[in-house]
N, CA, C and O atoms as a Tripos MOL2 file, in Angstrom:
@<TRIPOS>MOLECULE
protein
  316   315    79     0     0
PROTEIN
NO_CHARGES

@<TRIPOS>ATOM
      1 N         114.0400   95.0860   66.1440 N.3       1 MET1
      2 CA        113.9800   94.1490   67.2430 C.3       1 MET1
      3 C         112.9020   93.1100   66.9500 C.2       1 MET1
      4 O         111.8910   93.4210   66.3210 O.2       1 MET1
      5 N         113.1120   91.9130   67.3940 N.am      2 ILE2
      6 CA        112.1730   90.8130   67.2180 C.3       2 ILE2
      7 C         111.3710   90.6550   68.5090 C.2       2 ILE2
      8 O         111.9210   90.7400   69.6070 O.2       2 ILE2
      9 N         110.0620   90.4210   68.3640 N.am      3 LEU3
     10 CA        109.1900   90.3160   69.5380 C.3       3 LEU3
     11 C         109.6750   89.2540   70.5120 C.2       3 LEU3
     12 O         109.5810   89.4480   71.7240 O.2       3 LEU3
     13 N         110.1810   88.1540   70.0190 N.am      4 SER4
     14 CA        110.6520   87.0980   70.9160 C.3       4 SER4
     15 C         111.8080   87.5680   71.8040 C.2       4 SER4
     16 O         112.0610   86.9720   72.8510 O.2       4 SER4
     17 N         112.5180   88.6420   71.3940 N.am      5 ASP5
     18 CA        113.5680   89.2110   72.2430 C.3       5 ASP5
     19 C         112.9730   89.9080   73.4630 C.2       5 ASP5
     20 O         113.6120   89.9740   74.5130 O.2       5 ASP5
     21 N         111.7470   90.4280   73.3280 N.am      6 LEU6
     22 CA        111.0960   91.1390   74.4320 C.3       6 LEU6
     23 C         110.3580   90.2070   75.3840 C.2       6 LEU6
     24 O         110.3660   90.4230   76.5960 O.2       6 LEU6
     25 N         109.7240   89.1770   74.8440 N.am      7 LEU7
     26 CA        108.9310   88.2740   75.6770 C.3       7 LEU7
     27 C         109.8120   87.5900   76.7150 C.2       7 LEU7
     28 O         110.8290   86.9810   76.3810 O.2       7 LEU7
     29 N         109.4090   87.6990   77.9660 N.am      8 GLY8
     30 CA        110.1810   87.1250   79.0600 C.3       8 GLY8
     31 C         111.2270   88.0650   79.6340 C.2       8 GLY8
     32 O         111.8510   87.7550   80.6480 O.2       8 GLY8
     33 N         111.4270   89.2270   78.9840 N.am      9 ALA9
     34 CA        112.4210   90.1880   79.4770 C.3       9 ALA9
     35 C         111.9150   90.8830   80.7370 C.2       9 ALA9
     36 O         110.7090   91.0590   80.9120 O.2       9 ALA9
     37 N         112.8250   91.2720   81.5990 N.am     10 ALA10
     38 CA        112.4560   91.9900   82.8200 C.3      10 ALA10
     39 C         111.9530   93.3910   82.4660 C.2      10 ALA10
     40 O         112.5240   94.0680   81.6110 O.2      10 ALA10
     41 N         110.8800   93.8140   83.1330 N.am     11 ALA11
     42 CA        110.3440   95.1730   82.9630 C.3      11 ALA11
     43 C         110.8080   95.9920   84.1650 C.2      11 ALA11
     44 O         110.6150   95.5960   85.3140 O.2      11 ALA11
     45 N         111.4180   97.1340   83.8830 N.am     12 ILE12
     46 CA        112.0070   97.9940   84.9140 C.3      12 ILE12
     47 C         111.2680   99.3250   84.9290 C.2      12 ILE12
     48 O         110.9840   99.8830   83.8700 O.2      12 ILE12
     49 N         110.9490   99.8500   86.1330 N.am     13 ASP13
     50 CA        110.2920  101.1520   86.2140 C.3      13 ASP13
     51 C         111.3200  102.2770   86.1490 C.2      13 ASP13
     52 O         112.5190  102.0190   86.0480 O.2      13 ASP13
     53 N         110.8570  103.5210   86.2080 N.am     14 SER14
     54 CA        111.7490  104.6740   86.0440 C.3      14 SER14
     55 C         112.7680  104.8100   87.1760 C.2      14 SER14
     56 O         113.7870  105.4810   87.0130 O.2      14 SER14
     57 N         112.5010  104.1780   88.3200 N.am     15 ASP15
     58 CA        113.4450  104.2220   89.4430 C.3      15 ASP15
     59 C         114.4540  103.0860   89.4090 C.2      15 ASP15
     60 O         115.3180  102.9910   90.2800 O.2      15 ASP15
     61 N         114.3470  102.2200   88.4010 N.am     16 GLY16
     62 CA        115.2670  101.1010   88.2790 C.3      16 GLY16
     63 C         114.8070   99.8410   88.9790 C.2      16 GLY16
     64 O         115.5400   98.8520   89.0070 O.2      16 GLY16
     65 N         113.6060   99.8500   89.5460 N.am     17 GLY17
     66 CA        113.0780   98.6740   90.2270 C.3      17 GLY17
     67 C         112.3820   97.7310   89.2670 C.2      17 GLY17
     68 O         111.7360   98.1680   88.3140 O.2      17 GLY17
     69 N         112.5110   96.4500   89.5160 N.am     18 ARG18
     70 CA        111.8770   95.4450   88.6650 C.3      18 ARG18
     71 C         110.3870   95.3900   88.9760 C.2      18 ARG18
     72 O         110.0010   95.2900   90.1410 O.2      18 ARG18
     73 N         109.5370   95.4560   87.9340 N.am     19 VAL19
     74 CA        108.0860   95.4140   88.1250 C.3      19 VAL19
     75 C         107.4690   94.1220   87.5970 C.2      19 VAL19
     76 O         106.2880   93.8690   87.8310 O.2      19 VAL19
     77 N         108.2340   93.3130   86.9020 N.am     20 GLY20
     78 CA        107.7200   92.0540   86.3830 C.3      20 GLY20
     79 C         108.4180   91.6480   85.1040 C.2      20 GLY20
     80 O         109.5380   92.0740   84.8230 O.2      20 GLY20
     81 N         107.7310   90.8090   84.3280 N.am     21 ARG21
     82 CA        108.2610   90.3260   83.0550 C.3      21 ARG21
     83 C         107.2570   90.6140   81.9440 C.2      21 ARG21
     84 O         106.0460   90.5990   82.1630 O.2      21 ARG21
     85 N         107.7790   90.8740   80.7550 N.am     22 VAL22
     86 CA        106.9380   91.0950   79.5810 C.3      22 VAL22
     87 C         106.3650   89.7440   79.1510 C.2      22 VAL22
     88 O         107.1100   88.8060   78.8670 O.2      22 VAL22
     89 N         105.0180   89.6550   79.1050 N.am     23 ILE23
     90 CA        104.4010   88.3770   78.7430 C.3      23 ILE23
     91 C         103.6410   88.4390   77.4250 C.2      23 ILE23
     92 O         103.3070   87.3980   76.8590 O.2      23 ILE23
     93 N         103.3620   89.6420   76.9280 N.am     24 ASP24
     94 CA        102.6170   89.7390   75.6730 C.3      24 ASP24
     95 C         102.7430   91.1460   75.1180 C.2      24 ASP24
     96 O         103.2410   92.0450   75.7950 O.2      24 ASP24
     97 N         102.2930   91.3360   73.8920 N.am     25 ALA25
     98 CA        102.3320   92.6440   73.2370 C.3      25 ALA25
     99 C         100.9910   92.9110   72.5820 C.2      25 ALA25
    100 O         100.2780   91.9820   72.2040 O.2      25 ALA25
    101 N         100.6520   94.1850   72.4490 N.am     26 ARG26
    102 CA         99.4170   94.5970   71.7850 C.3      26 ARG26
    103 C          99.7690   95.4230   70.5600 C.2      26 ARG26
    104 O         100.5240   96.3920   70.6450 O.2      26 ARG26
    105 N          99.2170   95.0310   69.4250 N.am     27 PHE27
    106 CA         99.4660   95.7110   68.1610 C.3      27 PHE27
    107 C          98.1630   96.2560   67.5950 C.2      27 PHE27
    108 O          97.0830   95.7290   67.8600 O.2      27 PHE27
    109 N          98.2870   97.3200   66.8120 N.am     28 GLU28
    110 CA         97.1500   97.8610   66.0740 C.3      28 GLU28
    111 C          97.4400   97.6380   64.5940 C.2      28 GLU28
    112 O          98.5020   98.0110   64.0960 O.2      28 GLU28
    113 N          96.4870   97.0260   63.9010 N.am     29 LEU29
    114 CA         96.6400   96.7920   62.4660 C.3      29 LEU29
    115 C          96.0160   97.9530   61.7120 C.2      29 LEU29
    116 O          94.8650   98.3120   61.9610 O.2      29 LEU29
    117 N          96.7690   98.5410   60.7910 N.am     30 THR30
    118 CA         96.2780   99.6630   60.0090 C.3      30 THR30
    119 C          96.5370   99.4160   58.5280 C.2      30 THR30
    120 O          97.4190   98.6430   58.1560 O.2      30 THR30
    121 N          95.7640  100.0770   57.7080 N.am     31 GLY31
    122 CA         95.9530   99.9640   56.2720 C.3      31 GLY31
    123 C          95.1210   98.8700   55.6590 C.2      31 GLY31
    124 O          94.6670   97.9460   56.3340 O.2      31 GLY31
    125 N          94.9340   98.9930   54.3820 N.am     32 ARG32
    126 CA         94.1180   98.0150   53.6490 C.3      32 ARG32
    127 C          94.9800   97.1090   52.7790 C.2      32 ARG32
    128 O          94.4830   96.4680   51.8530 O.2      32 ARG32
    129 N          96.2460   97.0610   53.0760 N.am     33 THR33
    130 CA         97.1420   96.1930   52.3160 C.3      33 THR33
    131 C          97.1410   94.8000   52.9290 C.2      33 THR33
    132 O          96.6890   94.6000   54.0570 O.2      33 THR33
    133 N          97.6480   93.8570   52.1790 N.am     34 THR34
    134 CA         97.7710   92.5020   52.7000 C.3      34 THR34
    135 C          99.2390   92.1380   52.6950 C.2      34 THR34
    136 O          99.8050   92.0150   51.6090 O.2      34 THR34
    137 N          99.8890   91.9600   53.8070 N.am     35 PRO35
    138 CA         99.3360   92.0690   55.1570 C.3      35 PRO35
    139 C          99.2420   93.5230   55.5970 C.2      35 PRO35
    140 O          99.9220   94.3910   55.0500 O.2      35 PRO35
    141 N          98.3870   93.7840   56.5960 N.am     36 ALA36
    142 CA         98.2310   95.1320   57.1400 C.3      36 ALA36
    143 C          99.4870   95.5220   57.9190 C.2      36 ALA36
    144 O         100.2610   94.6650   58.3440 O.2      36 ALA36
    145 N          99.6700   96.8170   58.0940 N.am     37 THR37
    146 CA        100.8050   97.3120   58.8660 C.3      37 THR37
    147 C         100.4910   97.1810   60.3530 C.2      37 THR37
    148 O          99.4230   97.6000   60.7990 O.2      37 THR37
    149 N         101.4010   96.6090   61.1150 N.am     38 ALA38
    150 CA        101.2120   96.4270   62.5580 C.3      38 ALA38
    151 C         102.0500   97.4550   63.3080 C.2      38 ALA38
    152 O         103.2450   97.6050   63.0520 O.2      38 ALA38
    153 N         101.4010   98.1690   64.2470 N.am     39 THR39
    154 CA        102.0820   99.1570   65.0780 C.3      39 THR39
    155 C         101.9890   98.7080   66.5310 C.2      39 THR39
    156 O         100.8950   98.4350   67.0250 O.2      39 THR39
    157 N         103.1200   98.6280   67.2190 N.am     40 LEU40
    158 CA        103.1270   98.2410   68.6270 C.3      40 LEU40
    159 C         102.4660   99.3260   69.4550 C.2      40 LEU40
    160 O         102.8810  100.4830   69.3900 O.2      40 LEU40
    161 N         101.4460   98.9840   70.2320 N.am     41 ARG41
    162 CA        100.7210   99.9390   71.0710 C.3      41 ARG41
    163 C         101.0030   99.7530   72.5540 C.2      41 ARG41
    164 O         100.7890  100.6790   73.3370 O.2      41 ARG41
    165 N         101.4780   98.5810   72.9590 N.am     42 GLY42
    166 CA        101.7620   98.3790   74.3740 C.3      42 GLY42
    167 C         102.2810   96.9880   74.6680 C.2      42 GLY42
    168 O         102.2030   96.0820   73.8380 O.2      42 GLY42
    169 N         102.8110   96.8420   75.8640 N.am     43 LEU43
    170 CA        103.2990   95.5550   76.3420 C.3      43 LEU43
    171 C         102.5220   95.1750   77.5890 C.2      43 LEU43
    172 O         102.1700   96.0420   78.3900 O.2      43 LEU43
    173 N         102.2510   93.8950   77.7630 N.am     44 ILE44
    174 CA        101.5960   93.3950   78.9680 C.3      44 ILE44
    175 C         102.6920   92.8800   79.8900 C.2      44 ILE44
    176 O         103.5290   92.0710   79.4900 O.2      44 ILE44
    177 N         102.6740   93.3620   81.1300 N.am     45 VAL45
    178 CA        103.6850   92.9940   82.1250 C.3      45 VAL45
    179 C         103.0030   92.2690   83.2730 C.2      45 VAL45
    180 O         101.9850   92.7330   83.7870 O.2      45 VAL45
    181 N         103.5580   91.1390   83.6760 N.am     46 SER46
    182 CA        103.0350   90.3740   84.8080 C.3      46 SER46
    183 C         104.0760   90.3750   85.9260 C.2      46 SER46
    184 O         105.2350   90.0300   85.6990 O.2      46 SER46
    185 N         103.6610   90.7630   87.1350 N.am     47 PRO47
    186 CA        104.6110   90.7790   88.2520 C.3      47 PRO47
    187 C         104.9410   89.3940   88.8010 C.2      47 PRO47
    188 O         105.9150   89.2470   89.5390 O.2      47 PRO47
    189 N         104.1450   88.3650   88.4550 N.am     48 ARG48
    190 CA        104.3250   87.0580   89.0680 C.3      48 ARG48
    191 C         104.7590   85.9450   88.1320 C.2      48 ARG48
    192 O         105.3550   84.9630   88.5760 O.2      48 ARG48
    193 N         104.4750   86.0800   86.8520 N.am     49 SER49
    194 CA        104.6970   84.9440   85.9500 C.3      49 SER49
    195 C         105.2480   85.4040   84.6090 C.2      49 SER49
    196 O         104.9260   86.4960   84.1400 O.2      49 SER49
    197 N         106.0690   84.5810   84.0010 N.am     50 ALA50
    198 CA        106.5810   84.8750   82.6610 C.3      50 ALA50
    199 C         105.7770   84.1370   81.6020 C.2      50 ALA50
    200 O         106.0740   84.2530   80.4130 O.2      50 ALA50
    201 N         104.7580   83.3760   82.0150 N.am     51 ALA51
    202 CA        103.9210   82.6300   81.0740 C.3      51 ALA51
    203 C         102.8740   83.5470   80.4560 C.2      51 ALA51
    204 O         102.4600   84.5270   81.0740 O.2      51 ALA51
    205 N         102.4500   83.2340   79.2470 N.am     52 SER52
    206 CA        101.4440   84.0500   78.5720 C.3      52 SER52
    207 C         100.0430   83.7000   79.0610 C.2      52 SER52
    208 O          99.8610   82.7700   79.8460 O.2      52 SER52
    209 N          99.0500   84.4640   78.5820 N.am     53 PHE53
    210 CA         97.6510   84.2120   78.8970 C.3      53 PHE53
    211 C          97.0640   83.1150   78.0080 C.2      53 PHE53
    212 O          95.8830   82.7890   78.1310 O.2      53 PHE53
    213 N          97.8600   82.5550   77.1290 N.am     54 LEU54
    214 CA         97.4420   81.5010   76.2030 C.3      54 LEU54
    215 C          96.3720   81.9720   75.2340 C.2      54 LEU54
    216 O          95.6660   81.1510   74.6480 O.2      54 LEU54
    217 N          96.2380   83.2970   75.0530 N.am     55 GLY55
    218 CA         95.2800   83.8480   74.1140 C.3      55 GLY55
    219 C          93.8710   83.9940   74.6480 C.2      55 GLY55
    220 O          93.0210   84.5540   73.9560 O.2      55 GLY55
    221 N          93.5840   83.5150   75.8460 N.am     56 TYR56
    222 CA         92.2250   83.5610   76.3780 C.3      56 TYR56
    223 C          91.7580   84.9670   76.7430 C.2      56 TYR56
    224 O          90.5520   85.2160   76.7670 O.2      56 TYR56
    225 N          92.6640   85.8850   77.0250 N.am     57 GLU57
    226 CA         92.2530   87.2270   77.4330 C.3      57 GLU57
    227 C          91.7810   88.0680   76.2540 C.2      57 GLU57
    228 O          91.1720   89.1190   76.4540 O.2      57 GLU57
    229 N          92.0500   87.6290   75.0350 N.am     58 ARG58
    230 CA         91.7520   88.4200   73.8470 C.3      58 ARG58
    231 C          90.4130   88.1160   73.2090 C.2      58 ARG58
    232 O          89.9640   88.8750   72.3500 O.2      58 ARG58
    233 N          89.7720   87.0530   73.5880 N.am     59 THR59
    234 CA         88.5340   86.6660   72.9230 C.3      59 THR59
    235 C          87.4050   86.5210   73.9240 C.2      59 THR59
    236 O          87.6210   86.4700   75.1350 O.2      59 THR59
    237 N          86.2070   86.4570   73.3940 N.am     60 ALA60
    238 CA         85.0350   86.2490   74.2420 C.3      60 ALA60
    239 C          84.8360   84.7650   74.5430 C.2      60 ALA60
    240 O          83.9310   84.4050   75.2960 O.2      60 ALA60
    241 N          85.6630   83.9090   73.9700 N.am     61 ALA61
    242 CA         85.5410   82.4720   74.1950 C.3      61 ALA61
    243 C          85.7900   82.1480   75.6610 C.2      61 ALA61
    244 O          86.7060   82.6830   76.2860 O.2      61 ALA61
    245 N          84.9710   81.2770   76.1890 N.am     62 SER62
    246 CA         85.1650   80.8980   77.5860 C.3      62 SER62
    247 C          86.2670   79.8450   77.6650 C.2      62 SER62
    248 O          86.4440   79.0350   76.7550 O.2      62 SER62
    249 N          86.9810   79.8770   78.7460 N.am     63 ARG63
    250 CA         88.0610   78.9170   78.9350 C.3      63 ARG63
    251 C          87.6350   77.9040   79.9840 C.2      63 ARG63
    252 O          86.7450   78.1860   80.7870 O.2      63 ARG63
    253 N          88.2470   76.7440   79.9900 N.am     64 PRO64
    254 CA         87.9220   75.7460   81.0110 C.3      64 PRO64
    255 C          88.1450   76.3160   82.4130 C.2      64 PRO64
    256 O          89.0580   77.1140   82.6260 O.2      64 PRO64
    257 N          87.3210   75.9090   83.3500 N.am     65 VAL65
    258 CA         87.3500   76.4570   84.7120 C.3      65 VAL65
    259 C          88.7240   76.3050   85.3580 C.2      65 VAL65
    260 O          89.2060   77.2370   86.0020 O.2      65 VAL65
    261 N          89.3480   75.1690   85.2010 N.am     66 ILE66
    262 CA         90.6650   74.9420   85.8080 C.3      66 ILE66
    263 C          91.6900   75.9280   85.2470 C.2      66 ILE66
    264 O          92.4670   76.5160   85.9990 O.2      66 ILE66
    265 N          91.6880   76.1060   83.9210 N.am     67 ILE67
    266 CA         92.6140   77.0600   83.3050 C.3      67 ILE67
    267 C          92.2750   78.4790   83.7360 C.2      67 ILE67
    268 O          93.1760   79.2880   83.9600 O.2      67 ILE67
    269 N          90.9870   78.7930   83.8560 N.am     68 ASP68
    270 CA         90.5610   80.1210   84.3000 C.3      68 ASP68
    271 C          91.1370   80.4440   85.6770 C.2      68 ASP68
    272 O          91.7020   81.5210   85.8720 O.2      68 ASP68
    273 N          91.0040   79.5420   86.6120 N.am     69 HIS69
    274 CA         91.5250   79.7650   87.9660 C.3      69 HIS69
    275 C          93.0500   79.8610   87.9660 C.2      69 HIS69
    276 O          93.6170   80.7140   88.6490 O.2      69 HIS69
    277 N          93.7030   79.0070   87.2180 N.am     70 LEU70
    278 CA         95.1620   79.0120   87.1560 C.3      70 LEU70
    279 C          95.6800   80.3320   86.5770 C.2      70 LEU70
    280 O          96.5550   80.9680   87.1660 O.2      70 LEU70
    281 N          95.1400   80.7410   85.4230 N.am     71 LEU71
    282 CA         95.6090   81.9770   84.7900 C.3      71 LEU71
    283 C          95.2540   83.2030   85.6280 C.2      71 LEU71
    284 O          96.0540   84.1350   85.7150 O.2      71 LEU71
    285 N          94.0840   83.2230   86.2390 N.am     72 SER72
    286 CA         93.7070   84.3530   87.0960 C.3      72 SER72
    287 C          94.6770   84.5210   88.2550 C.2      72 SER72
    288 O          95.0650   85.6370   88.6000 O.2      72 SER72
    289 N          95.0570   83.4120   88.8440 N.am     73 ARG73
    290 CA         95.9880   83.4670   89.9740 C.3      73 ARG73
    291 C          97.4060   83.8650   89.5200 C.2      73 ARG73
    292 O          98.0650   84.6850   90.1590 O.2      73 ARG73
    293 N          97.8570   83.2740   88.4140 N.am     74 MET74
    294 CA         99.2070   83.5500   87.9200 C.3      74 MET74
    295 C          99.3740   84.9980   87.4960 C.2      74 MET74
    296 O         100.4400   85.5800   87.6980 O.2      74 MET74
    297 N          98.3300   85.5930   86.9060 N.am     75 HIS75
    298 CA         98.4670   86.9080   86.3000 C.3      75 HIS75
    299 C          97.7570   88.0230   87.0650 C.2      75 HIS75
    300 O          97.5230   89.0920   86.5000 O.2      75 HIS75
    301 N          97.4120   87.8060   88.3220 N.am     76 ARG76
    302 CA         96.8020   88.8960   89.0880 C.3      76 ARG76
    303 C          97.8220   90.0290   89.1940 C.2      76 ARG76
    304 O          99.0050   89.8020   89.4470 O.2      76 ARG76
    305 N          97.3410   91.2380   88.9960 N.am     77 GLY77
    306 CA         98.2390   92.3900   89.0540 C.3      77 GLY77
    307 C          98.9080   92.7200   87.7370 C.2      77 GLY77
    308 O          99.7310   93.6340   87.6860 O.2      77 GLY77
    309 N          98.5840   92.0050   86.6640 N.am     78 SER78
    310 CA         99.1920   92.2930   85.3660 C.3      78 SER78
    311 C          98.6930   93.6280   84.8450 C.2      78 SER78
    312 O          97.5570   94.0290   85.1020 O.2      78 SER78
    313 N          99.5510   94.3020   84.1170 N.am     79 PHE79
    314 CA         99.1660   95.5930   83.5380 C.3      79 PHE79
    315 C          99.8020   95.7720   82.1790 C.2      79 PHE79
    316 O          99.5960   96.7990   81.5310 O.2      79 PHE79
@<TRIPOS>BOND
     1     1     2 1
     2     2     3 1
     3     3     4 2
     4     3     5 am
     5     5     6 1
     6     6     7 1
     7     7     8 2
     8     7     9 am
     9     9    10 1
    10    10    11 1
    11    11    12 2
    12    11    13 am
    13    13    14 1
    14    14    15 1
    15    15    16 2
    16    15    17 am
    17    17    18 1
    18    18    19 1
    19    19    20 2
    20    19    21 am
    21    21    22 1
    22    22    23 1
    23    23    24 2
    24    23    25 am
    25    25    26 1
    26    26    27 1
    27    27    28 2
    28    27    29 am
    29    29    30 1
    30    30    31 1
    31    31    32 2
    32    31    33 am
    33    33    34 1
    34    34    35 1
    35    35    36 2
    36    35    37 am
    37    37    38 1
    38    38    39 1
    39    39    40 2
    40    39    41 am
    41    41    42 1
    42    42    43 1
    43    43    44 2
    44    43    45 am
    45    45    46 1
    46    46    47 1
    47    47    48 2
    48    47    49 am
    49    49    50 1
    50    50    51 1
    51    51    52 2
    52    51    53 am
    53    53    54 1
    54    54    55 1
    55    55    56 2
    56    55    57 am
    57    57    58 1
    58    58    59 1
    59    59    60 2
    60    59    61 am
    61    61    62 1
    62    62    63 1
    63    63    64 2
    64    63    65 am
    65    65    66 1
    66    66    67 1
    67    67    68 2
    68    67    69 am
    69    69    70 1
    70    70    71 1
    71    71    72 2
    72    71    73 am
    73    73    74 1
    74    74    75 1
    75    75    76 2
    76    75    77 am
    77    77    78 1
    78    78    79 1
    79    79    80 2
    80    79    81 am
    81    81    82 1
    82    82    83 1
    83    83    84 2
    84    83    85 am
    85    85    86 1
    86    86    87 1
    87    87    88 2
    88    87    89 am
    89    89    90 1
    90    90    91 1
    91    91    92 2
    92    91    93 am
    93    93    94 1
    94    94    95 1
    95    95    96 2
    96    95    97 am
    97    97    98 1
    98    98    99 1
    99    99   100 2
   100    99   101 am
   101   101   102 1
   102   102   103 1
   103   103   104 2
   104   103   105 am
   105   105   106 1
   106   106   107 1
   107   107   108 2
   108   107   109 am
   109   109   110 1
   110   110   111 1
   111   111   112 2
   112   111   113 am
   113   113   114 1
   114   114   115 1
   115   115   116 2
   116   115   117 am
   117   117   118 1
   118   118   119 1
   119   119   120 2
   120   119   121 am
   121   121   122 1
   122   122   123 1
   123   123   124 2
   124   123   125 am
   125   125   126 1
   126   126   127 1
   127   127   128 2
   128   127   129 am
   129   129   130 1
   130   130   131 1
   131   131   132 2
   132   131   133 am
   133   133   134 1
   134   134   135 1
   135   135   136 2
   136   135   137 am
   137   137   138 1
   138   138   139 1
   139   139   140 2
   140   139   141 am
   141   141   142 1
   142   142   143 1
   143   143   144 2
   144   143   145 am
   145   145   146 1
   146   146   147 1
   147   147   148 2
   148   147   149 am
   149   149   150 1
   150   150   151 1
   151   151   152 2
   152   151   153 am
   153   153   154 1
   154   154   155 1
   155   155   156 2
   156   155   157 am
   157   157   158 1
   158   158   159 1
   159   159   160 2
   160   159   161 am
   161   161   162 1
   162   162   163 1
   163   163   164 2
   164   163   165 am
   165   165   166 1
   166   166   167 1
   167   167   168 2
   168   167   169 am
   169   169   170 1
   170   170   171 1
   171   171   172 2
   172   171   173 am
   173   173   174 1
   174   174   175 1
   175   175   176 2
   176   175   177 am
   177   177   178 1
   178   178   179 1
   179   179   180 2
   180   179   181 am
   181   181   182 1
   182   182   183 1
   183   183   184 2
   184   183   185 am
   185   185   186 1
   186   186   187 1
   187   187   188 2
   188   187   189 am
   189   189   190 1
   190   190   191 1
   191   191   192 2
   192   191   193 am
   193   193   194 1
   194   194   195 1
   195   195   196 2
   196   195   197 am
   197   197   198 1
   198   198   199 1
   199   199   200 2
   200   199   201 am
   201   201   202 1
   202   202   203 1
   203   203   204 2
   204   203   205 am
   205   205   206 1
   206   206   207 1
   207   207   208 2
   208   207   209 am
   209   209   210 1
   210   210   211 1
   211   211   212 2
   212   211   213 am
   213   213   214 1
   214   214   215 1
   215   215   216 2
   216   215   217 am
   217   217   218 1
   218   218   219 1
   219   219   220 2
   220   219   221 am
   221   221   222 1
   222   222   223 1
   223   223   224 2
   224   223   225 am
   225   225   226 1
   226   226   227 1
   227   227   228 2
   228   227   229 am
   229   229   230 1
   230   230   231 1
   231   231   232 2
   232   231   233 am
   233   233   234 1
   234   234   235 1
   235   235   236 2
   236   235   237 am
   237   237   238 1
   238   238   239 1
   239   239   240 2
   240   239   241 am
   241   241   242 1
   242   242   243 1
   243   243   244 2
   244   243   245 am
   245   245   246 1
   246   246   247 1
   247   247   248 2
   248   247   249 am
   249   249   250 1
   250   250   251 1
   251   251   252 2
   252   251   253 am
   253   253   254 1
   254   254   255 1
   255   255   256 2
   256   255   257 am
   257   257   258 1
   258   258   259 1
   259   259   260 2
   260   259   261 am
   261   261   262 1
   262   262   263 1
   263   263   264 2
   264   263   265 am
   265   265   266 1
   266   266   267 1
   267   267   268 2
   268   267   269 am
   269   269   270 1
   270   270   271 1
   271   271   272 2
   272   271   273 am
   273   273   274 1
   274   274   275 1
   275   275   276 2
   276   275   277 am
   277   277   278 1
   278   278   279 1
   279   279   280 2
   280   279   281 am
   281   281   282 1
   282   282   283 1
   283   283   284 2
   284   283   285 am
   285   285   286 1
   286   286   287 1
   287   287   288 2
   288   287   289 am
   289   289   290 1
   290   290   291 1
   291   291   292 2
   292   291   293 am
   293   293   294 1
   294   294   295 1
   295   295   296 2
   296   295   297 am
   297   297   298 1
   298   298   299 1
   299   299   300 2
   300   299   301 am
   301   301   302 1
   302   302   303 1
   303   303   304 2
   304   303   305 am
   305   305   306 1
   306   306   307 1
   307   307   308 2
   308   307   309 am
   309   309   310 1
   310   310   311 1
   311   311   312 2
   312   311   313 am
   313   313   314 1
   314   314   315 1
   315   315   316 2
@<TRIPOS>SUBSTRUCTURE
     1 MET1         2 RESIDUE 1 A MET
     2 ILE2         6 RESIDUE 1 A ILE
     3 LEU3        10 RESIDUE 1 A LEU
     4 SER4        14 RESIDUE 1 A SER
     5 ASP5        18 RESIDUE 1 A ASP
     6 LEU6        22 RESIDUE 1 A LEU
     7 LEU7        26 RESIDUE 1 A LEU
     8 GLY8        30 RESIDUE 1 A GLY
     9 ALA9        34 RESIDUE 1 A ALA
    10 ALA10       38 RESIDUE 1 A ALA
    11 ALA11       42 RESIDUE 1 A ALA
    12 ILE12       46 RESIDUE 1 A ILE
    13 ASP13       50 RESIDUE 1 A ASP
    14 SER14       54 RESIDUE 1 A SER
    15 ASP15       58 RESIDUE 1 A ASP
    16 GLY16       62 RESIDUE 1 A GLY
    17 GLY17       66 RESIDUE 1 A GLY
    18 ARG18       70 RESIDUE 1 A ARG
    19 VAL19       74 RESIDUE 1 A VAL
    20 GLY20       78 RESIDUE 1 A GLY
    21 ARG21       82 RESIDUE 1 A ARG
    22 VAL22       86 RESIDUE 1 A VAL
    23 ILE23       90 RESIDUE 1 A ILE
    24 ASP24       94 RESIDUE 1 A ASP
    25 ALA25       98 RESIDUE 1 A ALA
    26 ARG26      102 RESIDUE 1 A ARG
    27 PHE27      106 RESIDUE 1 A PHE
    28 GLU28      110 RESIDUE 1 A GLU
    29 LEU29      114 RESIDUE 1 A LEU
    30 THR30      118 RESIDUE 1 A THR
    31 GLY31      122 RESIDUE 1 A GLY
    32 ARG32      126 RESIDUE 1 A ARG
    33 THR33      130 RESIDUE 1 A THR
    34 THR34      134 RESIDUE 1 A THR
    35 PRO35      138 RESIDUE 1 A PRO
    36 ALA36      142 RESIDUE 1 A ALA
    37 THR37      146 RESIDUE 1 A THR
    38 ALA38      150 RESIDUE 1 A ALA
    39 THR39      154 RESIDUE 1 A THR
    40 LEU40      158 RESIDUE 1 A LEU
    41 ARG41      162 RESIDUE 1 A ARG
    42 GLY42      166 RESIDUE 1 A GLY
    43 LEU43      170 RESIDUE 1 A LEU
    44 ILE44      174 RESIDUE 1 A ILE
    45 VAL45      178 RESIDUE 1 A VAL
    46 SER46      182 RESIDUE 1 A SER
    47 PRO47      186 RESIDUE 1 A PRO
    48 ARG48      190 RESIDUE 1 A ARG
    49 SER49      194 RESIDUE 1 A SER
    50 ALA50      198 RESIDUE 1 A ALA
    51 ALA51      202 RESIDUE 1 A ALA
    52 SER52      206 RESIDUE 1 A SER
    53 PHE53      210 RESIDUE 1 A PHE
    54 LEU54      214 RESIDUE 1 A LEU
    55 GLY55      218 RESIDUE 1 A GLY
    56 TYR56      222 RESIDUE 1 A TYR
    57 GLU57      226 RESIDUE 1 A GLU
    58 ARG58      230 RESIDUE 1 A ARG
    59 THR59      234 RESIDUE 1 A THR
    60 ALA60      238 RESIDUE 1 A ALA
    61 ALA61      242 RESIDUE 1 A ALA
    62 SER62      246 RESIDUE 1 A SER
    63 ARG63      250 RESIDUE 1 A ARG
    64 PRO64      254 RESIDUE 1 A PRO
    65 VAL65      258 RESIDUE 1 A VAL
    66 ILE66      262 RESIDUE 1 A ILE
    67 ILE67      266 RESIDUE 1 A ILE
    68 ASP68      270 RESIDUE 1 A ASP
    69 HIS69      274 RESIDUE 1 A HIS
    70 LEU70      278 RESIDUE 1 A LEU
    71 LEU71      282 RESIDUE 1 A LEU
    72 SER72      286 RESIDUE 1 A SER
    73 ARG73      290 RESIDUE 1 A ARG
    74 MET74      294 RESIDUE 1 A MET
    75 HIS75      298 RESIDUE 1 A HIS
    76 ARG76      302 RESIDUE 1 A ARG
    77 GLY77      306 RESIDUE 1 A GLY
    78 SER78      310 RESIDUE 1 A SER
    79 PHE79      314 RESIDUE 1 A PHE
């Protein structure tokens, strides 16, 4: 499966109810080869938005205040 097939897809819970959309994936890089082997460890699901976090949630870099407020509001409740 290709990651782009998952991004934006509906996430369904065990009871068949919709819980949101897949907005990102988390991988673990292992091995000392180039490139390293990537293993999928989880998916990020947002109940309100299909847009990504634009990469700001992964780094210590500060984001502009306007983008911070927008992304915080769009992705509240993400898991």
